[in-house]
OpenMM code with the backbone's topology and positions (N, CA, C; nanometers):
from openmm import Vec3, app, unit

residues = "UNK UNK UNK UNK UNK UNK UNK UNK UNK UNK UNK UNK UNK UNK UNK UNK UNK UNK UNK UNK UNK UNK UNK UNK UNK UNK UNK UNK UNK UNK UNK UNK UNK UNK UNK UNK UNK UNK UNK UNK UNK UNK UNK UNK UNK UNK UNK UNK UNK UNK UNK UNK UNK UNK UNK UNK UNK UNK UNK UNK UNK UNK UNK UNK UNK UNK UNK UNK UNK UNK UNK UNK UNK UNK UNK UNK UNK UNK UNK UNK UNK UNK UNK UNK UNK UNK UNK UNK UNK UNK UNK UNK UNK UNK UNK UNK UNK UNK UNK UNK UNK UNK UNK UNK UNK UNK UNK UNK UNK UNK UNK UNK UNK UNK UNK UNK UNK UNK UNK UNK UNK UNK".split()
positions = [
    Vec3(1.7165, -1.5685, 2.7666),
    Vec3(1.8119, -1.6774, 2.7653),
    Vec3(1.8762, -1.6929, 2.9024),
    Vec3(1.8823, -1.8172, 2.9493),
    Vec3(1.9529, -1.8479, 3.0721),
    Vec3(2.0289, -1.9793, 3.0516),
    Vec3(2.1535, -1.9799, 3.0900),
    Vec3(2.2359, -2.1000, 3.0820),
    Vec3(2.2355, -2.1689, 3.2170),
    Vec3(2.2256, -2.3011, 3.2149),
    Vec3(2.2143, -2.3798, 3.3368),
    Vec3(2.3245, -2.4849, 3.3418),
    Vec3(2.3872, -2.4988, 3.4578),
    Vec3(2.4927, -2.5971, 3.4778),
    Vec3(2.4671, -2.6714, 3.6075),
    Vec3(2.4497, -2.8036, 3.5972),
    Vec3(2.4255, -2.8870, 3.7141),
    Vec3(2.5561, -2.9410, 3.7700),
    Vec3(2.5552, -2.9701, 3.8994),
    Vec3(2.6679, -3.0339, 3.9643),
    Vec3(2.6172, -3.1082, 4.0875),
    Vec3(2.7025, -3.1907, 4.1452),
    Vec3(2.6696, -3.2601, 4.2687),
    Vec3(2.6328, -3.4058, 4.2537),
    Vec3(2.6228, -3.4540, 4.1310),
    Vec3(2.5916, -3.5936, 4.1108),
    Vec3(2.7096, -3.6823, 4.1443),
    Vec3(2.6837, -3.8110, 4.1486),
    Vec3(2.7880, -3.9063, 4.1791),
    Vec3(2.7299, -4.0394, 4.2197),
    Vec3(2.8122, -4.1192, 4.2837),
    Vec3(2.7735, -4.2515, 4.3308),
    Vec3(2.7384, -4.2452, 4.4781),
    Vec3(2.6257, -4.3028, 4.5140),
    Vec3(2.5814, -4.3035, 4.6528),
    Vec3(2.5207, -4.4382, 4.6886),
    Vec3(2.5332, -4.4749, 4.8136),
    Vec3(2.4695, -4.5955, 4.8639),
    Vec3(2.3221, -4.5688, 4.8917),
    Vec3(2.2399, -4.6691, 4.8713),
    Vec3(2.0996, -4.6575, 4.9065),
    Vec3(2.0850, -4.6195, 5.0532),
    Vec3(1.9912, -4.5280, 5.0796),
    Vec3(1.9687, -4.4809, 5.2145),
    Vec3(2.0479, -4.3574, 5.2525),
    Vec3(2.1427, -4.3162, 5.1685),
    Vec3(2.2215, -4.1965, 5.1953),
    Vec3(2.1647, -4.0784, 5.1180),
    Vec3(2.2357, -3.9657, 5.1199),
    Vec3(2.1851, -3.8420, 5.0620),
    Vec3(2.2843, -3.7794, 4.9659),
    Vec3(2.2312, -3.7044, 4.8712),
    Vec3(2.3075, -3.6189, 4.7821),
    Vec3(2.2332, -3.4875, 4.7662),
    Vec3(2.3063, -3.3817, 4.7382),
    Vec3(2.2457, -3.2547, 4.7041),
    Vec3(2.2958, -3.2105, 4.5674),
    Vec3(2.2036, -3.1925, 4.4748),
    Vec3(2.2357, -3.1428, 4.3428),
    Vec3(2.2226, -2.9915, 4.3396),
    Vec3(2.3091, -2.9271, 4.2628),
    Vec3(2.3063, -2.7828, 4.2471),
    Vec3(2.2924, -2.7477, 4.1003),
    Vec3(2.2268, -2.6370, 4.0734),
    Vec3(2.2137, -2.5848, 3.9384),
    Vec3(2.2408, -2.4360, 3.9431),
    Vec3(2.3421, -2.3928, 3.8697),
    Vec3(2.3802, -2.2524, 3.8643),
    Vec3(2.3353, -2.1913, 3.7326),
    Vec3(2.2754, -2.0745, 3.7405),
    Vec3(2.2270, -2.0060, 3.6223),
    Vec3(2.3089, -1.8830, 3.5891),
    Vec3(2.3160, -1.8531, 3.4609),
    Vec3(2.3787, -1.7304, 3.4144),
    Vec3(2.2951, -1.6750, 3.2988),
    Vec3(2.3015, -1.5446, 3.2805),
    Vec3(2.2154, -1.4795, 3.1838),
    Vec3(2.1041, -1.4072, 3.2571),
    Vec3(1.9801, -1.4303, 3.2158),
    Vec3(1.8674, -1.3698, 3.2849),
    Vec3(1.8553, -1.4257, 3.4257),
    Vec3(1.8062, -1.3456, 3.5185),
    Vec3(1.7996, -1.3903, 3.6574),
    Vec3(1.6968, -1.5001, 3.6784),
    Vec3(1.7241, -1.5861, 3.7759),
    Vec3(1.6329, -1.6942, 3.8105),
    Vec3(1.4960, -1.6437, 3.8528),
    Vec3(1.4896, -1.5217, 3.9033),
    Vec3(1.3618, -1.4667, 3.9466),
    Vec3(1.2618, -1.4534, 3.8323),
    Vec3(1.3077, -1.4629, 3.7080),
    Vec3(1.2194, -1.4555, 3.5919),
    Vec3(1.1548, -1.5894, 3.5580),
    Vec3(1.1939, -1.6974, 3.6264),
    Vec3(1.1563, -1.8310, 3.5821),
    Vec3(1.0995, -1.9184, 3.6921),
    Vec3(1.0124, -2.0110, 3.6492),
    Vec3(0.9879, -2.1309, 3.7266),
    Vec3(1.1088, -2.2225, 3.7058),
    Vec3(1.1413, -2.3021, 3.8051),
    Vec3(1.2567, -2.3904, 3.7995),
    Vec3(1.2141, -2.5327, 3.8316),
    Vec3(1.2814, -2.6282, 3.7699),
    Vec3(1.2424, -2.7679, 3.7878),
    Vec3(1.3622, -2.8601, 3.7759),
    Vec3(1.3422, -2.9805, 3.8266),
    Vec3(1.4352, -3.0904, 3.8067),
    Vec3(1.3627, -3.2054, 3.7381),
    Vec3(1.4248, -3.2600, 3.6351),
    Vec3(1.3793, -3.3802, 3.5676),
    Vec3(1.4900, -3.4844, 3.5747),
    Vec3(1.4548, -3.6078, 3.5444),
    Vec3(1.5559, -3.7123, 3.5395),
    Vec3(1.5234, -3.8110, 3.4292),
    Vec3(1.6274, -3.8769, 3.3799),
    Vec3(1.6095, -3.9740, 3.2730),
    Vec3(1.7063, -4.0897, 3.2931),
    Vec3(1.6511, -4.2079, 3.3045),
    Vec3(1.7296, -4.3295, 3.3145),
    Vec3(1.7420, -4.3929, 3.1764),
    Vec3(1.8464, -4.4709, 3.1524),
    Vec3(1.8619, -4.5367, 3.0224),
    Vec3(1.7399, -4.6201, 2.9865),
    Vec3(1.6911, -4.6028, 2.8645),
    Vec3(1.5764, -4.6778, 2.8185),
    Vec3(1.4422, -4.6241, 2.8643),
    Vec3(1.4418, -4.5155, 2.9400),
    Vec3(1.3179, -4.4566, 2.9886),
    Vec3(1.3040, -4.3128, 2.9398),
    Vec3(1.1800, -4.2640, 2.9414),
    Vec3(1.1545, -4.1254, 2.9059),
    Vec3(1.1938, -4.0332, 3.0209),
    Vec3(1.2246, -3.9095, 2.9859),
    Vec3(1.2552, -3.8103, 3.0876),
    Vec3(1.1306, -3.7831, 3.1714),
    Vec3(1.1463, -3.7830, 3.3034),
    Vec3(1.0321, -3.7675, 3.3912),
    Vec3(1.0504, -3.6510, 3.4877),
    Vec3(0.9385, -3.5928, 3.5245),
    Vec3(0.9360, -3.4832, 3.6193),
    Vec3(0.9754, -3.5311, 3.7580),
    Vec3(1.0548, -3.4501, 3.8277),
    Vec3(1.0955, -3.4814, 3.9641),
    Vec3(1.0409, -3.3788, 4.0630),
    Vec3(1.0717, -3.2513, 4.0397),
    Vec3(1.0317, -3.1461, 4.1319),
    Vec3(1.0356, -3.0122, 4.0612),
    Vec3(0.9584, -2.9161, 4.1116),
    Vec3(0.9586, -2.7818, 4.0559),
    Vec3(0.9280, -2.6807, 4.1642),
    Vec3(0.9747, -2.5590, 4.1419),
    Vec3(0.9477, -2.4461, 4.2296),
    Vec3(0.9009, -2.3297, 4.1442),
    Vec3(0.7830, -2.2766, 4.1754),
    Vec3(0.7274, -2.1657, 4.0985),
    Vec3(0.7619, -2.0324, 4.1636),
    Vec3(0.7734, -1.9307, 4.0794),
    Vec3(0.8014, -1.7975, 4.1331),
    Vec3(0.6753, -1.7202, 4.1645),
    Vec3(0.5663, -1.7523, 4.0938),
    Vec3(0.4457, -1.6726, 4.1030),
    Vec3(0.3685, -1.6948, 4.2318),
    Vec3(0.3606, -1.8186, 4.2784),
    Vec3(0.2815, -1.8499, 4.3968),
    Vec3(0.3646, -1.9165, 4.5058),
    Vec3(0.4938, -1.9328, 4.4834),
    Vec3(0.5808, -1.9909, 4.5831),
    Vec3(0.5471, -2.1341, 4.6186),
    Vec3(0.5072, -2.2116, 4.5201),
    Vec3(0.4693, -2.3510, 4.5411),
    Vec3(0.5794, -2.4454, 4.4960),
    Vec3(0.5862, -2.5600, 4.5606),
    Vec3(0.6737, -2.6680, 4.5195),
    Vec3(0.5891, -2.7879, 4.4788),
    Vec3(0.6309, -2.8554, 4.3737),
    Vec3(0.5622, -2.9725, 4.3225),
    Vec3(0.6606, -3.0879, 4.3172),
    Vec3(0.6121, -3.2075, 4.3485),
    Vec3(0.6970, -3.3249, 4.3506),
    Vec3(0.6277, -3.4424, 4.2849),
    Vec3(0.7073, -3.5233, 4.2164),
    Vec3(0.6567, -3.6506, 4.1693),
    Vec3(0.6264, -3.7396, 4.2893),
    Vec3(0.5242, -3.8238, 4.2752),
    Vec3(0.4871, -3.9120, 4.3851),
    Vec3(0.6030, -4.0003, 4.4297),
    Vec3(0.6891, -4.0367, 4.3373),
    Vec3(0.7987, -4.1269, 4.3673),
    Vec3(0.9047, -4.0664, 4.4586),
    Vec3(0.9070, -3.9332, 4.4713),
    Vec3(1.0104, -3.8680, 4.5522),
    Vec3(0.9534, -3.7872, 4.6674),
    Vec3(0.8218, -3.7778, 4.6798),
    Vec3(0.7613, -3.7016, 4.7887),
    Vec3(0.8077, -3.7547, 4.9236),
    Vec3(0.8445, -3.6623, 5.0115),
    Vec3(0.8920, -3.6990, 5.1430),
    Vec3(1.0392, -3.7302, 5.1494),
    Vec3(1.1046, -3.7429, 5.0343),
    Vec3(1.2476, -3.7729, 5.0300),
    Vec3(1.3293, -3.6607, 4.9661),
    Vec3(1.2753, -3.5975, 4.8633),
    Vec3(1.3465, -3.4924, 4.7906),
    Vec3(1.2880, -3.3560, 4.8249),
    Vec3(1.3728, -3.2538, 4.8242),
    Vec3(1.3298, -3.1172, 4.8486),
    Vec3(1.3971, -3.0243, 4.7490),
    Vec3(1.3168, -2.9441, 4.6793),
    Vec3(1.3707, -2.8431, 4.5899),
    Vec3(1.3752, -2.7095, 4.6637),
    Vec3(1.4806, -2.6347, 4.6422),
    Vec3(1.4924, -2.5022, 4.7010),
    Vec3(1.5650, -2.4111, 4.6029),
    Vec3(1.5422, -2.2824, 4.6173),
    Vec3(1.6044, -2.1872, 4.5260),
    Vec3(1.6533, -2.0655, 4.6022),
    Vec3(1.7640, -2.0091, 4.5562),
    Vec3(1.8166, -1.8839, 4.6074),
    Vec3(1.8341, -1.7940, 4.4861),
    Vec3(1.7301, -1.7180, 4.4560),
    Vec3(1.7301, -1.6392, 4.3335),
    Vec3(1.8396, -1.5335, 4.3325),
    Vec3(1.8734, -1.4789, 4.4486),
    Vec3(1.9774, -1.3771, 4.4559),
    Vec3(2.1124, -1.4301, 4.4108),
    Vec3(2.1308, -1.5610, 4.4174),
    Vec3(2.2551, -1.6248, 4.3747),
    Vec3(2.2378, -1.7056, 4.2471),
    Vec3(2.1192, -1.7012, 4.1880),
    Vec3(2.0879, -1.7802, 4.0685),
    Vec3(2.1227, -1.9276, 4.0893),
    Vec3(2.0740, -1.9815, 4.1997),
    Vec3(2.0993, -2.1209, 4.2343),
    Vec3(1.9683, -2.1915, 4.2670),
    Vec3(1.9564, -2.3147, 4.2223),
    Vec3(1.8476, -2.4010, 4.2624),
    Vec3(1.9078, -2.5356, 4.3015),
    Vec3(1.8507, -2.5966, 4.4062),
    Vec3(1.9067, -2.7183, 4.4623),
    Vec3(1.8022, -2.8286, 4.4651),
    Vec3(1.8494, -2.9501, 4.4644),
    Vec3(1.7648, -3.0658, 4.4889),
    Vec3(1.8315, -3.1504, 4.5962),
    Vec3(1.7750, -3.1459, 4.7163),
    Vec3(1.8228, -3.2287, 4.8255),
    Vec3(1.7560, -3.3645, 4.8149),
    Vec3(1.8348, -3.4691, 4.8014),
    Vec3(1.7839, -3.6039, 4.7834),
    Vec3(1.8236, -3.6873, 4.9048),
    Vec3(1.7247, -3.7239, 4.9845),
    Vec3(1.7470, -3.8045, 5.1035),
    Vec3(1.6910, -3.9447, 5.0835),
    Vec3(1.7422, -4.0372, 5.1620),
    Vec3(1.6960, -4.1763, 5.1561),
    Vec3(1.6925, -4.2273, 5.0127),
    Vec3(1.8053, -4.2148, 4.9463),
    Vec3(1.8132, -4.2541, 4.8059),
    Vec3(1.7825, -4.4020, 4.7872),
    Vec3(1.7164, -4.4308, 4.6753),
    Vec3(1.6831, -4.5665, 4.6367),
    Vec3(1.7503, -4.5998, 4.5048),
    Vec3(1.7656, -4.7278, 4.4785),
    Vec3(1.8278, -4.7701, 4.3537),
    Vec3(1.7543, -4.7125, 4.2334),
    Vec3(1.6219, -4.7053, 4.2409),
    Vec3(1.5428, -4.6559, 4.1298),
    Vec3(1.5562, -4.5060, 4.1063),
    Vec3(1.6286, -4.4354, 4.1942),
    Vec3(1.6595, -4.2950, 4.1708),
    Vec3(1.7749, -4.2773, 4.0729),
    Vec3(1.8410, -4.3850, 4.0363),
    Vec3(1.9528, -4.3779, 3.9434),
    Vec3(1.9066, -4.3214, 3.8097),
    Vec3(1.9678, -4.2117, 3.7673),
    Vec3(1.9294, -4.1430, 3.6441),
    Vec3(2.0231, -4.0252, 3.6232),
    Vec3(2.0138, -3.9670, 3.5053),
    Vec3(2.0777, -3.8392, 3.4805),
    Vec3(1.9773, -3.7298, 3.5147),
    Vec3(2.0171, -3.6374, 3.5995),
    Vec3(1.9281, -3.5336, 3.6488),
    Vec3(1.9553, -3.4023, 3.5777),
    Vec3(1.8468, -3.3372, 3.5343),
    Vec3(1.8552, -3.2143, 3.4572),
    Vec3(1.7833, -3.1010, 3.5284),
    Vec3(1.8438, -2.9855, 3.5270),
    Vec3(1.7814, -2.8627, 3.5734),
    Vec3(1.7112, -2.7959, 3.4560),
    Vec3(1.5936, -2.7394, 3.4801),
    Vec3(1.5172, -2.6750, 3.3745),
    Vec3(1.4592, -2.5431, 3.4232),
    Vec3(1.4386, -2.4519, 3.3298),
    Vec3(1.3765, -2.3228, 3.3586),
    Vec3(1.2737, -2.2915, 3.2514),
    Vec3(1.1670, -2.2249, 3.2912),
    Vec3(1.0634, -2.1893, 3.1962),
    Vec3(0.9706, -2.0831, 3.2502),
    Vec3(0.8810, -2.0380, 3.1657),
    Vec3(0.7906, -1.9299, 3.2010),
    Vec3(0.6625, -1.9768, 3.2684),
    Vec3(0.6365, -2.1077, 3.2673),
    Vec3(0.5188, -2.1616, 3.3323),
    Vec3(0.5474, -2.3012, 3.3832),
    Vec3(0.4744, -2.3406, 3.4849),
    Vec3(0.4900, -2.4751, 3.5376),
    Vec3(0.4224, -2.5765, 3.4475),
    Vec3(0.4851, -2.6927, 3.4330),
    Vec3(0.4249, -2.8034, 3.3618),
    Vec3(0.4823, -2.9340, 3.4140),
    Vec3(0.3999, -3.0390, 3.4126),
    Vec3(0.4491, -3.1724, 3.4444),
    Vec3(0.5297, -3.2318, 3.3294),
    Vec3(0.5173, -3.1737, 3.2107),
    Vec3(0.5793, -3.2258, 3.0895),
    Vec3(0.7089, -3.1533, 3.0578),
    Vec3(0.8113, -3.2296, 3.0195),
    Vec3(0.9399, -3.1696, 2.9867),
    Vec3(0.9332, -3.0802, 2.8637),
    Vec3(0.8382, -3.1042, 2.7754),
    Vec3(0.8290, -3.0281, 2.6519),
    Vec3(0.7928, -2.8820, 2.6732),
    Vec3(0.7398, -2.8476, 2.7884),
    Vec3(0.6983, -2.7110, 2.8165),
    Vec3(0.8074, -2.6277, 2.8830),
    Vec3(0.9195, -2.6870, 2.9126),
    Vec3(1.0307, -2.6155, 2.9750),
    Vec3(1.1325, -2.5760, 2.8691),
    Vec3(1.1754, -2.4513, 2.8732),
    Vec3(1.2511, -2.3918, 2.7634),
    Vec3(1.4011, -2.4155, 2.7723),
    Vec3(1.4571, -2.4015, 2.8898),
    Vec3(1.6019, -2.4043, 2.9069),
    Vec3(1.6436, -2.5237, 2.9902),
    Vec3(1.7537, -2.5856, 2.9488),
    Vec3(1.8012, -2.7085, 3.0119),
    Vec3(1.9513, -2.7063, 3.0315),
    Vec3(1.9963, -2.7668, 3.1408),
    Vec3(2.1373, -2.7925, 3.1589),
    Vec3(2.1773, -2.9212, 3.0902),
    Vec3(2.3048, -2.9559, 3.0999),
    Vec3(2.3564, -3.0772, 3.0374),
    Vec3(2.3350, -3.2018, 3.1223),
    Vec3(2.2983, -3.1846, 3.2475),
    Vec3(2.2678, -3.2969, 3.3335),
    Vec3(2.3847, -3.3406, 3.4196),
    Vec3(2.3520, -3.4074, 3.5285),
    Vec3(2.4519, -3.4664, 3.6166),
    Vec3(2.4048, -3.6059, 3.6559),
    Vec3(2.4945, -3.7019, 3.6489),
    Vec3(2.4583, -3.8413, 3.6712),
    Vec3(2.4525, -3.8737, 3.8200),
    Vec3(2.3455, -3.9399, 3.8594),
    Vec3(2.3307, -3.9926, 3.9946),
    Vec3(2.3167, -4.1432, 3.9845),
    Vec3(2.4037, -4.2149, 4.0515),
    Vec3(2.3996, -4.3601, 4.0523),
    Vec3(2.3895, -4.4084, 4.1961),
    Vec3(2.2874, -4.4873, 4.2245),
    Vec3(2.2619, -4.5355, 4.3595),
    Vec3(2.2825, -4.6864, 4.3616),
    Vec3(2.3672, -4.7319, 4.4504),
    Vec3(2.3923, -4.8739, 4.4662),
    Vec3(2.3184, -4.9263, 4.5885),
    Vec3(2.2700, -5.0483, 4.5801),
    Vec3(2.1932, -5.1066, 4.6884),
    Vec3(2.2768, -5.2009, 4.7730),
] * unit.nanometer
topology = app.Topology()
chain = topology.addChain("A")
for resn in residues:
    res = topology.addResidue(resn, chain)
    for name in ("N", "CA", "C"):
        topology.addAtom(name, app.Element.getBySymbol(name[0]), res)
């Protein structure tokens, strides 16, 4: 069991940056793959980025490649999502997730935070 709490969301102008944080408690982050998903009203939850522990790989959705960066500091049980050059279509509630294996699908991730809202104005 690991509890996840996101922070750092808010209102941003298009072209600016935000950094989301996710703090874990319980089992250490070193036991998990970590990911960020997002969900906009009326849309399904979609994969954004992930960081694996086993091979040290990062994965990104095509829509955010080159703009978003996931990073983790396992010693502090923290994972971050640096979001640069924000676009209006990035507006969504962003969720931190943890699981035992990487997947593009949200259904394969076991633990979730409550989410943090990101709203981008153009």
